[in-house]
C-alpha positions as CSV (number, residue, x, y, z in Angstrom):
1,M,2.3,11.2,-24.5
2,S,5.0,8.5,-24.8
3,G,2.8,5.5,-25.0
4,W,3.7,4.3,-21.5
5,T,1.0,4.4,-18.8
6,T,1.9,6.2,-15.6
7,R,2.0,2.9,-13.8
8,E,4.3,1.3,-16.4
9,L,6.7,4.3,-16.3
10,E,6.9,4.4,-12.6
11,T,7.3,0.6,-12.3
12,I,10.1,0.3,-14.8
13,A,11.9,3.5,-13.9
14,N,11.9,2.5,-10.2
15,A,13.0,-1.1,-10.9
16,D,16.7,-1.9,-10.4
17,E,17.0,-4.0,-13.5
18,L,15.3,-4.5,-16.9
19,Q,15.4,-7.7,-19.0
20,I,15.9,-6.7,-22.6
21,A,15.5,-9.1,-25.6
22,P,16.1,-7.5,-28.9
23,Q,14.7,-9.1,-32.0
24,R,17.2,-10.9,-34.2
25,D,17.2,-10.7,-38.0
26,D,15.1,-13.9,-38.2
27,R,12.4,-12.0,-36.1
28,E,13.0,-14.3,-33.1
29,L,14.0,-12.7,-29.8
30,R,17.5,-13.0,-28.4
31,D,17.8,-14.5,-24.9
32,P,17.2,-11.7,-22.4
33,T,20.0,-9.6,-21.0
34,T,19.8,-7.9,-17.6
35,I,20.6,-4.2,-17.9
36,W,19.9,-0.9,-16.1
37,V,17.2,1.5,-17.1
38,V,16.4,5.1,-16.3
39,G,13.5,7.4,-16.9
40,D,13.4,11.0,-18.1
41,G,10.0,12.6,-18.0
42,E,7.6,10.3,-19.8
43,E,10.4,8.3,-21.5
44,L,12.6,5.3,-20.6
45,Y,16.2,4.9,-21.7
46,V,18.9,2.3,-21.7
47,R,22.6,2.2,-22.5
48,S,25.1,-0.5,-23.1
49,Y,27.7,-1.1,-20.4
50,R,30.0,-2.4,-23.1
51,G,29.3,0.4,-25.5
52,G,28.8,-0.5,-29.2
53,E,30.3,-3.9,-28.6
54,G,27.5,-5.1,-26.4
55,A,25.7,-8.0,-28.2
56,W,22.2,-7.0,-27.1
57,Y,22.9,-3.4,-28.2
58,R,24.1,-4.5,-31.7
59,A,20.9,-6.6,-32.1
60,A,18.7,-3.7,-30.9
61,R,20.3,-1.3,-33.4
62,A,20.1,-3.8,-36.3
63,T,16.4,-4.5,-36.0
64,G,15.1,-1.6,-33.9
65,R,12.6,-3.9,-32.1
66,G,12.5,-6.2,-29.1
67,H,10.8,-7.1,-25.8
68,I,11.5,-5.8,-22.3
69,S,10.3,-6.8,-18.9
70,S,10.8,-5.2,-15.5
71,G,8.9,-5.1,-12.2
72,G,6.1,-7.2,-13.6
73,V,5.6,-5.1,-16.8
74,A,6.3,-6.8,-20.1
75,K,6.2,-4.9,-23.4
76,D,7.2,-5.2,-27.0
77,V,9.2,-2.1,-27.8
78,T,10.9,-0.1,-30.5
79,F,14.5,1.1,-29.9
80,T,15.3,4.6,-31.1
81,D,18.8,6.1,-31.1
82,A,18.9,9.0,-28.6
83,A,22.6,9.5,-28.2
84,G,22.9,12.8,-30.1
85,D,21.2,15.1,-27.6
86,P,23.8,16.5,-25.1
87,D,21.1,17.9,-22.8
88,L,19.3,14.6,-22.6
89,N,22.6,12.7,-22.0
90,A,23.5,15.0,-19.2
91,R,20.1,14.4,-17.5
92,L,20.5,10.6,-18.1
93,D,24.0,10.7,-16.6
94,S,22.6,12.3,-13.5
95,A,19.7,9.7,-13.4
96,Y,22.2,6.8,-13.6
97,R,24.3,8.3,-10.9
98,T,21.3,9.0,-8.6
99,K,19.6,5.7,-9.2
100,Y,22.6,3.4,-9.2
101,G,25.1,5.4,-7.0
102,R,24.9,2.9,-4.2
103,Y,26.8,0.5,-6.5
104,A,30.6,0.6,-6.8
105,R,32.0,3.3,-9.2
106,Q,33.4,0.5,-11.3
107,Y,29.8,-0.2,-12.4
108,V,28.4,3.3,-12.5
109,D,31.2,5.1,-14.2
110,P,31.1,3.1,-17.4
111,M,27.4,3.9,-17.7
112,V,28.1,7.6,-17.8
113,N,31.2,7.7,-20.0
114,D,31.3,8.7,-23.7
115,T,31.3,5.0,-24.8
116,A,28.1,4.2,-23.1
117,R,26.5,7.6,-23.8
118,A,27.0,6.9,-27.5
119,T,24.6,3.8,-27.1
120,T,21.7,5.6,-25.5
121,L,18.4,4.2,-26.8
122,K,14.9,5.3,-26.1
123,L,12.3,2.6,-25.4
124,T,8.9,3.1,-27.0
125,P,6.1,0.6,-26.5
126,R,4.5,-0.8,-29.6
């Protein structure tokens, strides 16, 4: 079990956007950033559109903790690097294309390229 309830998983995975606020070094939360989120089984994943240069991503990697909200669900989370699994990344690429394919390729393609793939983080409730 991932720690997410079925309702939380479905709500977040089906929402178009997620607000992500990584914890800073001083333990305060950064201002939220709106990003895309996809589900895979009982897990939720995010990627940085700007790759490793994304400010929210750098903060998430530095502290490993933060807060998310989406579709009325708000949770403190742990961020775990999930970029190294090629099978997972292929499934997530497909999930991004399926969920967000109605948007222009200029937005979807960067989410499924090597730069974004290298920033794949799993969200785990805490």
